[in-house]
KERO-370353 format. One record per residue: residue in one letter; chain; x, y, z of N, C-alpha, C in turn. Coordinates in steps of 0.1 Angstrom, whole numbers, plus 5000, padded with zeros to 4 digits. Last residue first. Layout:
BEGIN
type/mol/nx/ny/nz/cax/cay/caz/cx/cy/cz
A/A/X/Y/Z/X/Y/Z/X/Y/Z
...
//
This chain:
BEGIN
type/mol/nx/ny/nz/cax/cay/caz/cx/cy/cz
R/A/6348/4883/5182/6357/4893/5182/6367/4893/5186
N/A/6331/4849/5172/6333/4861/5186/6347/4869/5182
K/A/6319/4850/5144/6328/4842/5154/6328/4857/5164
R/A/6283/4851/5128/6297/4858/5127/6307/4855/5148
M/A/6255/4857/5123/6265/4842/5127/6276/4841/5124
S/A/6226/4868/5130/6248/4867/5128/6241/4858/5128
V/A/6199/4881/5121/6205/4869/5116/6222/4872/5114
H/A/6169/4902/5122/6187/4899/5119/6188/4890/5118
H/A/6142/4904/5121/6150/4916/5118/6162/4912/5117
I/A/6110/4878/5121/6133/4884/5119/6133/4899/5117
L/A/6090/4882/5113/6097/4877/5121/6108/4883/5129
R/A/6091/4877/5086/6084/4889/5088/6085/4889/5105
Q/A/6108/4849/5084/6115/4867/5079/6109/4881/5086
P/A/6081/4831/5078/6090/4839/5090/6105/4847/5090
P/A/6064/4842/5055/6069/4838/5056/6075/4839/5074
Q/A/6024/4828/5064/6034/4844/5063/6046/4841/5063
G/A/6007/4811/5063/6002/4823/5052/6014/4831/5052
Q/A/6002/4821/5097/5996/4809/5092/5999/4818/5076
P/A/6030/4837/5115/6017/4836/5116/6012/4826/5102
A/A/6053/4815/5136/6056/4827/5121/6033/4824/5115
V/A/6063/4800/5149/6046/4810/5162/6049/4817/5147
K/A/6076/4775/5131/6069/4771/5142/6054/4784/5146
W/A/6097/4792/5128/6090/4786/5119/6077/4781/5124
M/A/6110/4794/5155/6106/4808/5149/6097/4806/5131
A/A/6116/4763/5162/6109/4779/5169/6102/4792/5166
E/A/6141/4764/5138/6125/4759/5137/6118/4765/5152
K/A/6158/4784/5156/6151/4787/5144/6142/4779/5138
M/A/6161/4768/5177/6154/4780/5181/6147/4788/5170
K/A/6181/4758/5169/6170/4746/5178/6154/4759/5177
E/A/6202/4765/5156/6190/4755/5152/6179/4752/5152
H/A/6211/4770/5178/6206/4786/5172/6200/4779/5162
G/A/6226/4748/5195/6213/4760/5197/6210/4766/5187
K/A/6242/4740/5176/6230/4730/5171/6212/4743/5186
A/A/6255/4763/5172/6253/4763/5169/6236/4749/5164
K/A/6263/4776/5204/6261/4766/5197/6255/4768/5185
N/A/6260/4800/5215/6271/4804/5211/6277/4784/5206
S/A/6233/4823/5211/6243/4813/5216/6256/4816/5212
A/A/6209/4846/5223/6222/4845/5223/6226/4831/5219
F/A/6179/4861/5209/6182/4847/5208/6199/4848/5208
F/A/6161/4880/5217/6170/4879/5211/6172/4870/5220
L/A/6130/4898/5207/6131/4886/5215/6148/4885/5216
H/A/6117/4935/5211/6127/4924/5198/6128/4912/5217
Y/A/6091/4956/5213/6104/4950/5216/6110/4932/5209
V/A/6070/4971/5197/6075/4974/5211/6083/4964/5216
V/A/6068/4990/5167/6079/4984/5176/6080/4988/5189
R/A/6037/4992/5156/6048/5002/5165/6056/4986/5172
G/A/6015/4985/5142/6025/4990/5137/6042/4989/5141
N/A/5994/4990/5162/5992/4997/5154/6005/4995/5145
K/A/5992/4968/5176/5985/4964/5165/5981/4977/5155
D/A/6032/4963/5174/6018/4964/5183/6004/4965/5173
R/A/6053/4934/5169/6053/4954/5164/6035/4952/5180
L/A/6081/4921/5169/6073/4923/5182/6068/4935/5178
E/A/6108/4906/5153/6108/4918/5162/6096/4918/5163
F/A/6139/4880/5173/6123/4883/5165/6118/4898/5170
S/A/6169/4877/5162/6160/4886/5166/6146/4882/5163
R/A/6205/4859/5170/6189/4864/5164/6178/4866/5169
V/A/6234/4853/5165/6223/4862/5174/6214/4859/5163
F/A/6256/4835/5177/6251/4833/5170/6240/4838/5177
R/A/6283/4836/5197/6287/4839/5180/6276/4837/5165
A/A/6288/4866/5211/6285/4852/5208/6281/4850/5195
I/A/6300/4891/5219/6305/4881/5228/6295/4865/5225
K/A/6294/4909/5198/6307/4905/5203/6313/4896/5215
R/A/6266/4907/5196/6278/4893/5185/6297/4895/5191
L/A/6259/4917/5216/6260/4913/5212/6262/4904/5206
G/A/6262/4946/5205/6270/4939/5214/6266/4928/5223
E/A/6254/4946/5179/6263/4945/5183/6274/4941/5188
R/A/6224/4946/5197/6227/4935/5180/6239/4935/5179
Y/A/6218/4976/5204/6224/4964/5212/6229/4949/5209
I/A/6219/4987/5176/6240/4988/5192/6237/4981/5201
E/A/6201/4985/5162/6216/4978/5156/6224/4974/5171
T/A/6183/4991/5188/6189/4984/5187/6200/4974/5178
L/A/6188/5021/5183/6190/5015/5194/6190/5001/5192
T/A/6180/5022/5151/6198/5021/5155/6191/5019/5173
E/A/6155/5018/5152/6163/5003/5148/6178/5011/5151
V/A/6146/5039/5172/6143/5022/5173/6152/5011/5172
R/A/6152/5061/5157/6163/5055/5169/6157/5046/5171
N/A/6151/5073/5119/6149/5064/5135/6154/5058/5139
G/A/6175/5100/5114/6166/5085/5113/6162/5079/5128
P/A/6207/5116/5131/6188/5117/5122/6187/5096/5118
R/A/6216/5124/5166/6215/5119/5151/6204/5114/5142
K/A/6215/5119/5189/6219/5138/5186/6222/5132/5166
L/A/6203/5107/5196/6193/5115/5204/6203/5129/5194
V/A/6228/5081/5209/6213/5081/5194/6203/5095/5195
E/A/6242/5090/5222/6244/5094/5213/6230/5092/5201
F/A/6232/5068/5240/6233/5085/5246/6229/5093/5235
P/A/6239/5045/5233/6231/5049/5233/6228/5062/5231
E/A/6267/5040/5243/6265/5045/5225/6251/5051/5229
D/A/6277/5040/5270/6272/5057/5267/6264/5059/5255
S/A/6280/5008/5281/6280/5016/5267/6273/5031/5272
G/A/6265/4991/5285/6271/4982/5286/6285/4991/5280
F/A/6231/4989/5277/6245/4986/5272/6255/4982/5272
A/A/6228/4988/5311/6218/4975/5300/6227/4970/5282
E/A/6240/5007/5316/6241/4997/5322/6240/4986/5316
S/A/6229/5021/5305/6244/5023/5302/6247/5009/5305
I/A/6198/5023/5313/6207/5026/5298/6214/5023/5305
N/A/6208/5026/5342/6195/5020/5340/6201/5015/5329
A/A/6215/5056/5343/6227/5048/5345/6222/5035/5340
R/A/6190/5068/5331/6207/5063/5325/6212/5062/5322
V/A/6177/5068/5358/6174/5065/5345/6187/5058/5333
E/A/6192/5078/5378/6192/5067/5379/6187/5061/5362
A/A/6194/5106/5370/6200/5101/5366/6203/5079/5369
A/A/6167/5119/5352/6173/5115/5363/6182/5101/5356
P/A/6163/5134/5324/6167/5137/5332/6176/5135/5343
H/A/6161/5112/5299/6152/5115/5310/6160/5124/5319
N/A/6161/5102/5274/6167/5118/5275/6162/5123/5282
L/A/6152/5070/5267/6161/5079/5264/6168/5089/5272
W/A/6127/5065/5267/6136/5073/5280/6146/5081/5276
R/A/6114/5055/5250/6107/5071/5254/6115/5075/5268
N/A/6140/5039/5241/6131/5053/5235/6128/5062/5238
F/A/6131/5016/5260/6148/5026/5260/6147/5038/5250
A/A/6104/5015/5254/6108/5012/5270/6120/5026/5263
D/A/6115/4999/5227/6106/5016/5230/6103/5020/5247
V/A/6130/4980/5234/6135/4990/5227/6129/5003/5230
M/A/6130/4960/5258/6120/4965/5250/6127/4980/5244
F/A/6141/4929/5244/6147/4938/5245/6140/4946/5244
S/A/6144/4895/5260/6136/4908/5261/6138/4915/5259
I/A/6168/4870/5254/6164/4884/5264/6152/4891/5254
F/A/6174/4838/5256/6164/4841/5253/6159/4859/5262
L/A/6204/4828/5255/6202/4838/5265/6190/4843/5255
E/A/6232/4800/5273/6219/4809/5262/6207/4813/5269
C/A/6258/4780/5278/6252/4789/5279/6244/4795/5269
S/A/6282/4769/5272/6271/4762/5268/6259/4770/5277
P/A/6303/4782/5271/6305/4778/5260/6289/4778/5255
N/A/6306/4807/5290/6306/4797/5294/6296/4793/5275
E/A/6306/4842/5284/6315/4834/5289/6317/4817/5288
L/A/6279/4843/5288/6278/4836/5271/6297/4830/5272
L/A/6278/4852/5317/6267/4842/5311/6272/4842/5294
R/A/6292/4874/5306/6300/4866/5317/6291/4851/5315
K/A/6270/4885/5291/6286/4888/5285/6296/4873/5292
I/A/6254/4901/5308/6252/4887/5299/6264/4881/5300
L/A/6267/4914/5332/6265/4905/5338/6259/4893/5321
G/A/6268/4939/5314/6283/4927/5318/6279/4916/5323
Y/A/6246/4944/5311/6255/4938/5303/6265/4933/5306
P/A/6222/4941/5331/6230/4946/5330/6235/4937/5327
I/A/6195/4941/5336/6200/4935/5325/6208/4939/5320
G/A/6182/4964/5351/6178/4956/5361/6184/4942/5351
A/A/6149/4975/5332/6166/4985/5342/6169/4966/5349
F/A/6137/4978/5317/6141/4982/5310/6158/4976/5315
G/A/6102/4963/5325/6109/4975/5314/6122/4972/5311
F/A/6105/4936/5332/6090/4949/5335/6100/4957/5331
P/A/6127/4913/5316/6121/4927/5323/6113/4929/5329
D/A/6137/4883/5305/6125/4892/5307/6121/4900/5318
V/A/6156/4860/5304/6157/4873/5307/6150/4883/5302
L/A/6164/4829/5300/6153/4831/5302/6153/4852/5308
A/A/6188/4803/5293/6186/4816/5308/6173/4822/5296
F/A/6202/4772/5298/6189/4783/5287/6185/4788/5298
T/A/6232/4757/5307/6224/4767/5311/6216/4773/5297
P/A/6255/4733/5321/6251/4742/5308/6231/4745/5312
A/A/6260/4751/5352/6257/4738/5343/6257/4747/5331
I/A/6290/4772/5359/6278/4773/5359/6275/4757/5348
K/A/6319/4760/5376/6313/4766/5362/6299/4759/5366
L/A/6339/4759/5401/6330/4753/5395/6330/4762/5382
G/A/6355/4765/5420/6370/4765/5409/6353/4759/5400
E/A/6344/4788/5445/6348/4770/5442/6354/4765/5432
K/A/6348/4810/5435/6356/4806/5446/6360/4792/5450
A/A/6333/4803/5411/6339/4807/5404/6349/4810/5423
L/A/6299/4802/5431/6308/4790/5422/6321/4788/5413
E/A/6303/4825/5434/6306/4813/5446/6306/4805/5440
D/A/6296/4835/5414/6307/4841/5419/6311/4825/5437
L/A/6275/4829/5407/6284/4829/5393/6297/4828/5408
E/A/6257/4842/5432/6263/4823/5430/6266/4827/5419
A/A/6258/4868/5428/6264/4861/5440/6267/4846/5436
T/A/6248/4873/5405/6256/4876/5402/6258/4868/5417
L/A/6218/4866/5411/6227/4852/5402/6244/4859/5401
T/A/6217/4887/5428/6217/4871/5427/6219/4867/5419
P/A/6220/4906/5415/6228/4906/5426/6226/4891/5423
A/A/6197/4906/5388/6214/4912/5385/6224/4906/5399
F/A/6176/4901/5403/6182/4890/5393/6196/4893/5387
E/A/6165/4905/5437/6173/4912/5418/6176/4896/5409
G/A/6145/4879/5455/6155/4881/5451/6158/4894/5438
C/A/6138/4852/5461/6130/4864/5462/6142/4868/5460
R/A/6134/4815/5443/6150/4829/5444/6140/4842/5452
V/A/6126/4789/5436/6129/4802/5441/6131/4811/5449
E/A/6144/4752/5428/6148/4765/5436/6134/4784/5429
T/A/6139/4726/5417/6130/4731/5416/6137/4746/5424
K/A/6146/4698/5398/6148/4704/5405/6150/4720/5412
F/A/6138/4668/5383/6133/4681/5388/6136/4686/5396
S/A/6133/4640/5394/6149/4646/5384/6145/4662/5380
E/A/6108/4636/5408/6125/4637/5408/6136/4640/5403
P/A/6088/4652/5390/6096/4644/5386/6108/4645/5399
C/A/6065/4676/5405/6075/4670/5384/6084/4663/5395
G/A/6032/4685/5414/6039/4674/5416/6053/4669/5403
L/A/6025/4712/5404/6025/4704/5397/6026/4689/5401
K/A/6020/4723/5437/6012/4722/5430/6010/4709/5417
K/A/6049/4740/5438/6047/4723/5444/6034/4723/5434
V/A/6042/4761/5420/6053/4746/5417/6049/4739/5426
E/A/6025/4773/5435/6021/4765/5419/6031/4753/5416
A/A/6041/4785/5458/6030/4772/5463/6025/4765/5445
E/A/6056/4799/5444/6065/4793/5448/6050/4774/5454
L/A/6048/4819/5434/6051/4811/5423/6054/4797/5428
N/A/6035/4831/5456/6029/4829/5448/6032/4814/5435
D/A/6063/4843/5465/6055/4827/5472/6051/4823/5468
A/A/6071/4858/5446/6079/4848/5446/6071/4837/5455
R/A/6047/4873/5456/6051/4869/5434/6058/4858/5440
D/A/6054/4891/5472/6036/4880/5479/6047/4875/5464
K/A/6083/4898/5471/6082/4888/5481/6068/4876/5479
R/A/6092/4898/5443/6087/4909/5450/6079/4894/5456
E/A/6117/4894/5424/6123/4904/5429/6105/4901/5440
E/A/6125/4858/5411/6115/4867/5412/6120/4882/5425
V/A/6133/4837/5394/6141/4845/5404/6132/4858/5408
F/A/6139/4798/5396/6133/4811/5397/6139/4818/5404
F/A/6157/4773/5381/6162/4782/5389/6155/4797/5383
F/A/6156/4739/5377/6149/4751/5379/6149/4765/5385
C/A/6179/4713/5369/6172/4725/5382/6169/4735/5370
I/A/6172/4687/5361/6170/4697/5356/6172/4703/5367
E/A/6196/4651/5357/6194/4667/5365/6188/4668/5356
K/A/6175/4629/5328/6190/4637/5339/6183/4651/5346
S/A/6149/4628/5322/6162/4617/5332/6166/4622/5336
L/A/6127/4631/5302/6144/4637/5303/6146/4632/5317
K/A/6113/4623/5275/6111/4617/5287/6127/4621/5293
A/A/6110/4637/5250/6124/4628/5248/6129/4625/5263
K/A/6087/4652/5246/6091/4637/5243/6095/4625/5242
H/A/6075/4662/5279/6084/4661/5266/6085/4647/5258
T/A/6058/4669/5303/6047/4664/5291/6066/4664/5273
K/A/6078/4683/5321/6071/4666/5318/6068/4667/5306
A/A/6083/4708/5300/6100/4693/5307/6093/4686/5311
S/A/6057/4713/5300/6065/4717/5291/6080/4706/5291
E/A/6055/4728/5325/6054/4717/5320/6053/4715/5309
L/A/6079/4743/5329/6080/4731/5340/6069/4719/5330
A/A/6076/4764/5316/6083/4755/5314/6086/4739/5324
I/A/6052/4769/5327/6054/4765/5307/6060/4761/5306
I/A/6060/4787/5349/6044/4770/5349/6050/4768/5336
P/A/6076/4805/5343/6083/4793/5351/6074/4779/5349
S/A/6059/4822/5332/6066/4815/5316/6074/4801/5326
G/A/6023/4818/5341/6036/4826/5335/6046/4817/5327
P/A/5991/4814/5328/6004/4800/5330/6012/4810/5331
E/A/5963/4827/5339/5973/4825/5335/5983/4812/5332
G/A/5947/4831/5355/5943/4814/5351/5953/4814/5342
G/A/5939/4859/5360/5928/4857/5342/5931/4841/5348
E/A/5963/4862/5378/5948/4867/5372/5935/4859/5372
Y/A/5986/4844/5370/5984/4852/5367/5969/4861/5372
R/A/6009/4825/5382/5998/4823/5371/5990/4833/5381
G/A/6035/4830/5393/6038/4815/5384/6019/4814/5372
P/A/6041/4853/5392/6038/4854/5401/6038/4835/5398
G/A/6078/4857/5385/6069/4859/5382/6057/4850/5389
A/A/6107/4863/5373/6100/4848/5371/6086/4849/5375
F/A/6134/4868/5357/6119/4880/5361/6108/4873/5366
G/A/6150/4846/5348/6152/4857/5361/6141/4864/5370
D/A/6160/4818/5345/6137/4829/5349/6148/4836/5358
L/A/6167/4791/5336/6173/4805/5347/6161/4807/5336
Y/A/6175/4753/5336/6166/4762/5332/6165/4780/5337
V/A/6203/4728/5330/6198/4745/5339/6185/4749/5330
I/A/6213/4702/5343/6216/4720/5328/6203/4726/5333
R/A/6231/4671/5334/6225/4686/5349/6228/4695/5337
G/A/6254/4655/5328/6242/4648/5336/6234/4662/5347
N/A/6244/4655/5287/6253/4666/5308/6242/4651/5317
W/A/6234/4647/5267/6248/4646/5272/6255/4652/5282
S/A/6210/4651/5266/6216/4637/5267/6228/4634/5263
S/A/6205/4679/5276/6201/4666/5286/6207/4655/5284
M/A/6208/4688/5252/6209/4693/5262/6211/4682/5273
//
């Protein structure tokens, strides 16, 4: 992306503390270190925008970022706040100034299923150069689907952009598969390329899917290459893929 754009953005919507208690790096640190050591020796401006709701985690992340000693071409910002309101405000400000978001790779990895409105996903993908990598916690959606609390039901409707998930309760068949297909169909409406990776626990239960959505063939090609690299040794990558779509926007 940086080879033909003067500025690109890496957005992490649920950034976390940077490092965890065992010393494991979080996604922001992995992204920064990967960019620092990239074989292309990236020289264009890369904006790393990290959003973290908890102040203690945001403060810790900011400290971890400073330790890395990033090059001048890396512009980093840690914003304490909720993902959806924070990003919506940023997009509104850009629109007010008649500007569009720079080419962006957005990691949307929530702790659960709240705070990832379909409307915001759609708004990002309306920009042709934006790509999203989304953790779809289908097991959590399935377990909370018949919860009586209005707030929980609202979070589910917001994530799917409709009340269709609740119709699953009336249908026979595998609810996890049906919920995943509903979400996939929603992404197909707003992205040209949709690819998903199915992740299971040690008992074989589907816990979540990683959805990649893009309107660029090159981005899809690169994600496909990455999928081959993470396939378990001796197993075809199809074991990790639940579905791939290459449809035009409807």
